[in-house]
MIKOL-394848 format. One record per residue (C-alpha): x, y, z. Coordinates in Angstrom, 1 decimal, always signed. Layout:
N
drenvo u->X	v->Y	w->Z;
...
This chain:
393
drenvo u->+218.1	v->-18.5	w->-146.6;
drenvo u->+215.9	v->-19.8	w->-149.6;
drenvo u->+217.5	v->-20.2	w->-153.1;
drenvo u->+215.9	v->-20.4	w->-156.6;
drenvo u->+217.1	v->-21.3	w->-160.0;
drenvo u->+218.3	v->-18.2	w->-161.6;
drenvo u->+216.8	v->-19.1	w->-165.1;
drenvo u->+219.2	v->-20.5	w->-167.8;
drenvo u->+222.4	v->-19.5	w->-165.8;
drenvo u->+221.4	v->-22.6	w->-163.5;
drenvo u->+222.9	v->-20.7	w->-160.6;
drenvo u->+221.4	v->-21.2	w->-157.2;
drenvo u->+220.4	v->-17.6	w->-156.5;
drenvo u->+219.3	v->-16.3	w->-153.0;
drenvo u->+215.8	v->-14.7	w->-152.8;
drenvo u->+217.7	v->-11.6	w->-151.5;
drenvo u->+220.6	v->-9.9	w->-153.1;
drenvo u->+223.1	v->-7.5	w->-151.5;
drenvo u->+222.9	v->-4.4	w->-153.7;
drenvo u->+226.0	v->-2.2	w->-153.7;
drenvo u->+224.6	v->+1.3	w->-154.1;
drenvo u->+224.1	v->+2.5	w->-150.5;
drenvo u->+227.3	v->+1.4	w->-148.4;
drenvo u->+229.9	v->+3.1	w->-150.6;
drenvo u->+231.8	v->+6.2	w->-149.7;
drenvo u->+231.1	v->+8.3	w->-152.9;
drenvo u->+229.1	v->+8.1	w->-155.9;
drenvo u->+232.3	v->+8.9	w->-158.0;
drenvo u->+235.6	v->+7.4	w->-158.2;
drenvo u->+238.2	v->+9.0	w->-155.4;
drenvo u->+241.8	v->+7.9	w->-154.5;
drenvo u->+242.0	v->+4.9	w->-152.3;
drenvo u->+243.4	v->+6.9	w->-149.5;
drenvo u->+240.6	v->+9.3	w->-149.4;
drenvo u->+238.3	v->+6.2	w->-148.1;
drenvo u->+237.5	v->+6.7	w->-144.3;
drenvo u->+238.4	v->+3.7	w->-142.3;
drenvo u->+235.0	v->+3.6	w->-140.5;
drenvo u->+233.3	v->+3.9	w->-143.8;
drenvo u->+235.3	v->+0.7	w->-145.2;
drenvo u->+234.9	v->-1.1	w->-141.9;
drenvo u->+230.9	v->-0.7	w->-142.0;
drenvo u->+231.0	v->-1.9	w->-145.8;
drenvo u->+233.1	v->-5.0	w->-145.0;
drenvo u->+230.9	v->-5.7	w->-141.9;
drenvo u->+227.7	v->-5.4	w->-144.1;
drenvo u->+229.2	v->-7.9	w->-146.8;
drenvo u->+230.3	v->-10.4	w->-144.3;
drenvo u->+226.7	v->-10.1	w->-142.5;
drenvo u->+225.1	v->-10.7	w->-145.9;
drenvo u->+227.2	v->-13.7	w->-146.6;
drenvo u->+226.6	v->-15.2	w->-143.3;
drenvo u->+222.9	v->-14.8	w->-143.7;
drenvo u->+223.1	v->-16.8	w->-147.0;
drenvo u->+222.9	v->-13.8	w->-149.4;
drenvo u->+225.9	v->-14.6	w->-151.4;
drenvo u->+224.8	v->-12.6	w->-154.5;
drenvo u->+226.8	v->-9.3	w->-154.3;
drenvo u->+225.8	v->-6.8	w->-156.9;
drenvo u->+227.3	v->-3.6	w->-157.9;
drenvo u->+228.1	v->-1.4	w->-160.8;
drenvo u->+230.8	v->+0.8	w->-162.5;
drenvo u->+228.4	v->+3.8	w->-162.0;
drenvo u->+228.2	v->+3.2	w->-158.3;
drenvo u->+231.4	v->+5.2	w->-157.6;
drenvo u->+233.8	v->+3.7	w->-155.0;
drenvo u->+231.5	v->+0.5	w->-154.5;
drenvo u->+233.6	v->-1.6	w->-156.6;
drenvo u->+237.0	v->-0.5	w->-155.2;
drenvo u->+235.7	v->-0.9	w->-151.7;
drenvo u->+234.5	v->-4.2	w->-152.4;
drenvo u->+237.6	v->-5.2	w->-153.9;
drenvo u->+239.4	v->-4.9	w->-150.5;
drenvo u->+236.7	v->-7.5	w->-149.0;
drenvo u->+235.9	v->-10.0	w->-151.8;
drenvo u->+239.3	v->-11.7	w->-152.1;
drenvo u->+239.1	v->-12.5	w->-148.5;
drenvo u->+236.0	v->-14.8	w->-149.0;
drenvo u->+235.8	v->-18.1	w->-150.7;
drenvo u->+235.4	v->-17.2	w->-154.3;
drenvo u->+233.4	v->-20.3	w->-155.5;
drenvo u->+230.5	v->-19.3	w->-152.7;
drenvo u->+230.0	v->-16.0	w->-154.3;
drenvo u->+227.9	v->-14.7	w->-157.0;
drenvo u->+229.5	v->-11.4	w->-158.1;
drenvo u->+227.8	v->-9.1	w->-160.5;
drenvo u->+228.5	v->-5.8	w->-161.9;
drenvo u->+227.1	v->-3.3	w->-164.4;
drenvo u->+228.4	v->-1.2	w->-167.3;
drenvo u->+226.5	v->+1.2	w->-169.3;
drenvo u->+226.2	v->+0.4	w->-173.0;
drenvo u->+227.6	v->+3.0	w->-175.3;
drenvo u->+227.8	v->+3.7	w->-179.0;
drenvo u->+231.6	v->+2.8	w->-178.5;
drenvo u->+231.9	v->-0.7	w->-177.5;
drenvo u->+235.7	v->-0.5	w->-177.0;
drenvo u->+234.9	v->+2.2	w->-174.2;
drenvo u->+232.3	v->-0.4	w->-172.8;
drenvo u->+235.4	v->-3.0	w->-172.5;
drenvo u->+237.5	v->-0.6	w->-171.0;
drenvo u->+235.0	v->+0.3	w->-168.3;
drenvo u->+234.5	v->-3.3	w->-167.7;
drenvo u->+238.4	v->-3.9	w->-167.2;
drenvo u->+238.2	v->-0.9	w->-164.7;
drenvo u->+235.7	v->-2.8	w->-162.8;
drenvo u->+237.3	v->-6.1	w->-162.7;
drenvo u->+240.5	v->-4.3	w->-161.8;
drenvo u->+238.8	v->-2.4	w->-158.9;
drenvo u->+236.9	v->-5.8	w->-157.7;
drenvo u->+240.3	v->-7.5	w->-157.7;
drenvo u->+238.8	v->-10.8	w->-159.3;
drenvo u->+239.8	v->-12.8	w->-162.2;
drenvo u->+236.1	v->-12.9	w->-163.4;
drenvo u->+232.5	v->-11.9	w->-162.6;
drenvo u->+229.7	v->-14.3	w->-162.4;
drenvo u->+227.1	v->-11.8	w->-163.9;
drenvo u->+227.8	v->-8.8	w->-166.1;
drenvo u->+224.8	v->-6.5	w->-167.0;
drenvo u->+224.6	v->-3.8	w->-169.7;
drenvo u->+223.5	v->-1.1	w->-167.2;
drenvo u->+220.2	v->+0.8	w->-168.3;
drenvo u->+219.0	v->-0.4	w->-171.5;
drenvo u->+216.2	v->+2.4	w->-171.1;
drenvo u->+215.6	v->+3.5	w->-174.7;
drenvo u->+215.5	v->+2.2	w->-178.4;
drenvo u->+218.8	v->+3.9	w->-179.0;
drenvo u->+220.6	v->+2.2	w->-176.1;
drenvo u->+219.1	v->-1.2	w->-177.3;
drenvo u->+220.5	v->-0.5	w->-180.6;
drenvo u->+224.0	v->+0.2	w->-179.2;
drenvo u->+223.8	v->-3.0	w->-177.2;
drenvo u->+222.8	v->-5.6	w->-179.7;
drenvo u->+223.8	v->-4.3	w->-183.1;
drenvo u->+226.7	v->-6.1	w->-184.9;
drenvo u->+229.9	v->-5.1	w->-183.3;
drenvo u->+228.1	v->-3.3	w->-180.5;
drenvo u->+228.3	v->-3.8	w->-176.8;
drenvo u->+226.7	v->-7.2	w->-176.6;
drenvo u->+229.7	v->-8.5	w->-178.9;
drenvo u->+232.0	v->-6.9	w->-176.8;
drenvo u->+230.6	v->-8.6	w->-173.8;
drenvo u->+230.6	v->-12.0	w->-175.4;
drenvo u->+234.1	v->-11.4	w->-176.0;
drenvo u->+234.8	v->-10.9	w->-172.5;
drenvo u->+232.9	v->-14.2	w->-171.8;
drenvo u->+235.0	v->-16.0	w->-174.2;
drenvo u->+237.9	v->-14.9	w->-172.4;
drenvo u->+236.7	v->-16.3	w->-169.1;
drenvo u->+236.1	v->-12.7	w->-167.5;
drenvo u->+232.3	v->-13.1	w->-167.4;
drenvo u->+230.1	v->-16.2	w->-166.9;
drenvo u->+226.6	v->-15.0	w->-167.8;
drenvo u->+225.4	v->-11.7	w->-169.6;
drenvo u->+222.2	v->-9.7	w->-168.7;
drenvo u->+220.9	v->-6.3	w->-168.7;
drenvo u->+219.4	v->-3.8	w->-166.2;
drenvo u->+216.5	v->-1.4	w->-167.2;
drenvo u->+214.4	v->+1.6	w->-166.1;
drenvo u->+212.9	v->+1.7	w->-169.3;
drenvo u->+209.3	v->+1.4	w->-170.9;
drenvo u->+207.8	v->-2.1	w->-170.9;
drenvo u->+207.8	v->-2.3	w->-174.7;
drenvo u->+211.7	v->-1.6	w->-174.7;
drenvo u->+212.2	v->-4.3	w->-172.1;
drenvo u->+210.3	v->-6.9	w->-174.1;
drenvo u->+211.9	v->-6.2	w->-177.2;
drenvo u->+215.3	v->-6.5	w->-175.5;
drenvo u->+214.4	v->-10.0	w->-173.7;
drenvo u->+213.1	v->-11.2	w->-177.3;
drenvo u->+216.6	v->-10.7	w->-178.9;
drenvo u->+217.3	v->-13.9	w->-176.9;
drenvo u->+220.8	v->-12.8	w->-176.2;
drenvo u->+220.6	v->-12.2	w->-172.4;
drenvo u->+220.6	v->-14.6	w->-169.6;
drenvo u->+218.8	v->-12.6	w->-167.1;
drenvo u->+217.6	v->-9.1	w->-166.3;
drenvo u->+217.1	v->-6.4	w->-163.6;
drenvo u->+214.1	v->-4.5	w->-163.7;
drenvo u->+211.4	v->-2.7	w->-161.5;
drenvo u->+208.4	v->-4.7	w->-160.3;
drenvo u->+206.7	v->-4.5	w->-156.9;
drenvo u->+203.3	v->-4.0	w->-155.3;
drenvo u->+202.8	v->-0.2	w->-156.1;
drenvo u->+204.0	v->-0.7	w->-159.8;
drenvo u->+203.2	v->-3.8	w->-161.6;
drenvo u->+203.4	v->-2.3	w->-165.0;
drenvo u->+206.3	v->-4.5	w->-166.2;
drenvo u->+204.7	v->-8.0	w->-165.3;
drenvo u->+204.4	v->-8.7	w->-169.1;
drenvo u->+208.2	v->-8.2	w->-169.3;
drenvo u->+208.6	v->-10.8	w->-166.5;
drenvo u->+206.3	v->-13.2	w->-168.4;
drenvo u->+208.5	v->-12.6	w->-171.5;
drenvo u->+211.5	v->-13.3	w->-169.4;
drenvo u->+210.0	v->-16.5	w->-168.1;
drenvo u->+209.3	v->-17.6	w->-171.6;
drenvo u->+212.9	v->-17.4	w->-172.5;
drenvo u->+214.1	v->-18.9	w->-169.1;
drenvo u->+215.8	v->-15.6	w->-167.9;
drenvo u->+216.9	v->-15.0	w->-164.4;
drenvo u->+214.6	v->-12.2	w->-163.1;
drenvo u->+216.1	v->-9.8	w->-160.4;
drenvo u->+213.9	v->-7.1	w->-159.0;
drenvo u->+215.5	v->-3.5	w->-158.5;
drenvo u->+214.9	v->-1.6	w->-155.4;
drenvo u->+211.8	v->-3.0	w->-154.0;
drenvo u->+212.0	v->-1.2	w->-150.4;
drenvo u->+213.0	v->+2.3	w->-151.8;
drenvo u->+211.8	v->+2.7	w->-155.3;
drenvo u->+208.8	v->+0.5	w->-154.3;
drenvo u->+207.6	v->+3.1	w->-151.8;
drenvo u->+210.3	v->+4.1	w->-149.4;
drenvo u->+208.9	v->+1.4	w->-147.3;
drenvo u->+211.7	v->+1.8	w->-144.7;
drenvo u->+209.8	v->+5.0	w->-143.8;
drenvo u->+206.3	v->+4.2	w->-144.4;
drenvo u->+203.2	v->+6.3	w->-143.7;
drenvo u->+200.9	v->+5.1	w->-140.8;
drenvo u->+198.1	v->+4.3	w->-143.2;
drenvo u->+200.3	v->+1.8	w->-145.1;
drenvo u->+201.5	v->+0.4	w->-141.9;
drenvo u->+198.0	v->-0.3	w->-140.9;
drenvo u->+196.9	v->-1.8	w->-144.1;
drenvo u->+199.7	v->-4.3	w->-144.1;
drenvo u->+199.2	v->-5.4	w->-140.6;
drenvo u->+200.3	v->-7.9	w->-139.2;
drenvo u->+203.4	v->-7.5	w->-141.6;
drenvo u->+205.4	v->-4.5	w->-142.0;
drenvo u->+205.1	v->-2.9	w->-145.4;
drenvo u->+208.6	v->-4.1	w->-146.2;
drenvo u->+207.8	v->-7.8	w->-145.2;
drenvo u->+204.5	v->-7.5	w->-147.3;
drenvo u->+206.2	v->-6.3	w->-150.4;
drenvo u->+209.1	v->-8.8	w->-150.1;
drenvo u->+206.3	v->-11.6	w->-149.8;
drenvo u->+204.2	v->-10.2	w->-152.6;
drenvo u->+207.2	v->-10.1	w->-155.2;
drenvo u->+208.5	v->-13.5	w->-154.3;
drenvo u->+205.2	v->-15.2	w->-154.2;
drenvo u->+205.5	v->-15.3	w->-157.9;
drenvo u->+207.7	v->-18.0	w->-159.0;
drenvo u->+209.2	v->-16.1	w->-162.1;
drenvo u->+210.6	v->-13.7	w->-159.7;
drenvo u->+214.1	v->-15.1	w->-158.4;
drenvo u->+215.7	v->-12.5	w->-156.2;
drenvo u->+215.1	v->-9.0	w->-154.6;
drenvo u->+217.8	v->-6.4	w->-154.3;
drenvo u->+218.4	v->-5.2	w->-150.7;
drenvo u->+220.3	v->-2.0	w->-150.9;
drenvo u->+221.8	v->-2.3	w->-147.3;
drenvo u->+223.9	v->+0.7	w->-146.0;
drenvo u->+224.6	v->-1.3	w->-142.9;
drenvo u->+224.2	v->-5.0	w->-141.4;
drenvo u->+221.1	v->-4.2	w->-139.5;
drenvo u->+219.3	v->-3.3	w->-142.8;
drenvo u->+218.9	v->-7.0	w->-143.5;
drenvo u->+217.0	v->-7.7	w->-140.6;
drenvo u->+213.4	v->-6.9	w->-141.5;
drenvo u->+213.8	v->-8.4	w->-144.8;
drenvo u->+215.0	v->-11.8	w->-143.3;
drenvo u->+211.5	v->-12.2	w->-141.6;
drenvo u->+210.1	v->-12.6	w->-144.9;
drenvo u->+212.0	v->-15.7	w->-145.5;
drenvo u->+210.4	v->-17.7	w->-142.8;
drenvo u->+207.0	v->-16.7	w->-144.2;
drenvo u->+207.4	v->-17.6	w->-147.8;
drenvo u->+205.9	v->-21.0	w->-147.6;
drenvo u->+202.9	v->-19.4	w->-145.9;
drenvo u->+202.4	v->-16.6	w->-148.5;
drenvo u->+199.3	v->-17.9	w->-150.0;
drenvo u->+197.3	v->-17.6	w->-146.8;
drenvo u->+199.1	v->-14.4	w->-145.4;
drenvo u->+198.9	v->-12.1	w->-148.5;
drenvo u->+195.2	v->-12.4	w->-149.8;
drenvo u->+193.4	v->-10.3	w->-146.8;
drenvo u->+196.2	v->-7.5	w->-146.8;
drenvo u->+196.0	v->-7.4	w->-150.7;
drenvo u->+192.0	v->-7.1	w->-150.3;
drenvo u->+192.4	v->-4.4	w->-147.8;
drenvo u->+195.0	v->-2.3	w->-149.8;
drenvo u->+192.5	v->-2.5	w->-153.1;
drenvo u->+189.5	v->-1.4	w->-150.8;
drenvo u->+191.5	v->+1.5	w->-149.5;
drenvo u->+192.4	v->+2.6	w->-153.1;
drenvo u->+188.9	v->+2.0	w->-154.5;
drenvo u->+187.1	v->+3.8	w->-151.5;
drenvo u->+189.4	v->+6.8	w->-152.1;
drenvo u->+189.7	v->+6.9	w->-155.9;
drenvo u->+186.5	v->+5.2	w->-157.0;
drenvo u->+186.2	v->+1.9	w->-158.7;
drenvo u->+186.1	v->+3.4	w->-162.2;
drenvo u->+189.2	v->+5.4	w->-161.9;
drenvo u->+190.9	v->+2.8	w->-160.0;
drenvo u->+190.4	v->+0.2	w->-162.8;
drenvo u->+190.7	v->+2.6	w->-166.0;
drenvo u->+193.0	v->+5.6	w->-165.2;
drenvo u->+195.9	v->+4.4	w->-167.2;
drenvo u->+193.8	v->+3.5	w->-170.4;
drenvo u->+194.8	v->+5.2	w->-173.7;
drenvo u->+197.3	v->+7.6	w->-172.1;
drenvo u->+199.8	v->+9.2	w->-174.4;
drenvo u->+203.4	v->+8.5	w->-174.6;
drenvo u->+205.8	v->+11.2	w->-173.3;
drenvo u->+207.0	v->+12.0	w->-176.7;
drenvo u->+203.6	v->+12.4	w->-177.8;
drenvo u->+202.5	v->+14.7	w->-175.1;
drenvo u->+203.1	v->+18.4	w->-175.4;
drenvo u->+205.7	v->+19.5	w->-172.9;
drenvo u->+206.6	v->+16.0	w->-172.7;
drenvo u->+204.7	v->+15.9	w->-169.3;
drenvo u->+204.7	v->+12.4	w->-167.9;
drenvo u->+201.1	v->+12.1	w->-167.5;
drenvo u->+201.3	v->+8.2	w->-166.7;
drenvo u->+203.7	v->+8.6	w->-163.8;
drenvo u->+202.2	v->+11.7	w->-162.3;
drenvo u->+198.7	v->+10.1	w->-162.3;
drenvo u->+200.3	v->+7.1	w->-160.6;
drenvo u->+201.9	v->+9.1	w->-157.8;
drenvo u->+198.8	v->+11.0	w->-157.4;
drenvo u->+196.8	v->+7.8	w->-156.9;
drenvo u->+199.4	v->+6.5	w->-154.3;
drenvo u->+199.1	v->+9.6	w->-152.3;
drenvo u->+195.4	v->+9.6	w->-152.2;
drenvo u->+195.0	v->+5.8	w->-151.4;
drenvo u->+198.1	v->+5.3	w->-149.2;
drenvo u->+199.2	v->+8.8	w->-148.0;
drenvo u->+202.6	v->+8.3	w->-149.3;
drenvo u->+203.4	v->+11.9	w->-149.7;
drenvo u->+207.1	v->+11.7	w->-149.0;
drenvo u->+207.8	v->+9.1	w->-151.7;
drenvo u->+205.7	v->+10.7	w->-154.2;
drenvo u->+207.3	v->+14.1	w->-153.7;
drenvo u->+210.8	v->+12.5	w->-154.2;
drenvo u->+209.8	v->+10.7	w->-157.4;
drenvo u->+207.7	v->+13.7	w->-158.8;
drenvo u->+210.5	v->+16.0	w->-158.5;
drenvo u->+212.9	v->+13.8	w->-160.2;
drenvo u->+211.0	v->+14.4	w->-163.3;
drenvo u->+213.0	v->+16.7	w->-165.6;
drenvo u->+216.3	v->+15.9	w->-163.9;
drenvo u->+217.0	v->+12.2	w->-164.4;
drenvo u->+217.2	v->+11.8	w->-168.3;
drenvo u->+216.2	v->+8.4	w->-169.5;
drenvo u->+216.6	v->+6.8	w->-166.1;
drenvo u->+213.1	v->+8.6	w->-165.2;
drenvo u->+211.9	v->+10.5	w->-168.3;
drenvo u->+209.4	v->+13.2	w->-168.9;
drenvo u->+208.5	v->+16.4	w->-167.1;
drenvo u->+206.4	v->+17.5	w->-164.2;
drenvo u->+203.1	v->+19.3	w->-164.6;
drenvo u->+204.2	v->+22.6	w->-163.5;
drenvo u->+203.8	v->+24.3	w->-166.9;
drenvo u->+200.6	v->+22.5	w->-167.8;
drenvo u->+198.7	v->+25.8	w->-168.4;
drenvo u->+200.8	v->+26.4	w->-171.2;
drenvo u->+199.9	v->+23.3	w->-173.2;
drenvo u->+196.7	v->+22.0	w->-174.9;
drenvo u->+196.3	v->+18.3	w->-173.9;
drenvo u->+193.0	v->+17.8	w->-175.5;
drenvo u->+194.5	v->+16.0	w->-178.5;
drenvo u->+196.8	v->+13.6	w->-176.7;
drenvo u->+193.9	v->+12.6	w->-174.2;
drenvo u->+191.5	v->+12.2	w->-177.0;
drenvo u->+191.1	v->+8.3	w->-176.3;
drenvo u->+191.3	v->+8.5	w->-172.6;
drenvo u->+188.1	v->+7.8	w->-170.6;
drenvo u->+189.1	v->+10.5	w->-168.1;
drenvo u->+190.2	v->+13.2	w->-170.7;
drenvo u->+188.1	v->+15.9	w->-169.1;
drenvo u->+189.2	v->+15.0	w->-165.6;
drenvo u->+193.0	v->+14.4	w->-166.2;
drenvo u->+194.3	v->+18.1	w->-166.7;
drenvo u->+192.7	v->+19.1	w->-163.3;
drenvo u->+194.6	v->+16.1	w->-161.4;
drenvo u->+197.7	v->+17.0	w->-162.9;
drenvo u->+197.3	v->+20.4	w->-161.5;
drenvo u->+196.6	v->+19.0	w->-158.1;
drenvo u->+199.3	v->+16.8	w->-158.1;
drenvo u->+201.8	v->+19.6	w->-159.0;
drenvo u->+200.5	v->+21.5	w->-156.1;
drenvo u->+200.7	v->+18.7	w->-153.8;
drenvo u->+204.2	v->+17.2	w->-154.9;
drenvo u->+205.8	v->+20.3	w->-156.4;
drenvo u->+209.1	v->+21.4	w->-155.0;
drenvo u->+212.9	v->+21.7	w->-155.4;
drenvo u->+214.4	v->+19.4	w->-158.2;
drenvo u->+215.5	v->+16.1	w->-157.0;
drenvo u->+218.6	v->+14.5	w->-158.4;
drenvo u->+219.3	v->+10.7	w->-158.9;
drenvo u->+221.7	v->+9.4	w->-156.2;
drenvo u->+224.4	v->+9.1	w->-158.7;
drenvo u->+224.2	v->+12.8	w->-159.7;
drenvo u->+224.7	v->+13.9	w->-156.2;
């Protein structure tokens, strides 16, 4: 395993982390006696294999149902000083509730402290205010830190880039968890801001939210050859020095195998990646046209300024991916989350587009005349039954 300095925490962080949202039994808390023995055995085997591979960063959340409880039956058996344990608790307008939720996390984990505590889901301006206002959740987290229950404090986010950057610029956080990978690089300015503040950078779900790369379309397989799409994406992310670790949401020990191939190739990333990147870009331009490829995102309205709160940016992005790389299943899954996932994936689908006049909100887009038709095409291609976030299921 390779390790990187995790920003100002000075922790030696493995380039892969063991994310705790795939191996647990339930997305809700249940009594301990309801956990099936075979599920717990698989979880313990996954954690032990992770640590054997050198992936000693174990990451979970209060919002991951039984994950913390089940980890609490494993982690105390392992050398505590060899582990980096992280949990996440959602910010709220009531910091006392935030603190109570953390205390529940610590009790489930059966640990005296966690190395990393994230404020989970600073996705909106309101949640940022709840976090950093005097007497808010950040002050509660600092009290936990002073009591020796937390070593370092960070935040996780699925929010827009401007909210992420503003949160970074408070300079109150040691690290952050965010989305950034080959198919969605919009948050790179936030990573640069984190680097300026010497923060640790943890990438969320690069293989699942990054394109369901464990089940890729053949076109993407061919374009990434001789690498698998998973290994390509791992190398792409880790070839950028401000990125320190990628979350692997392993459901079983074997889920680490493909990712571990990337570790051996890291030193050769500069020679391996360019031809693959060139093929991927050429495929997109050939299918979409160079002008659209380079300018589709320019001057698009924010969701709150769009009739019907249609998430135009996300829908066009998904349409581009489907056209360029044939990632239809992934795009359907993401598209049908719209309208169901709250601030974790905001805005609505384009299924009611004929009810709205988009001319004013698209007035500054170079593609104003074309976009409504593409939104209709995207809805025909992707539209289907509503999809819920994993934690809602």
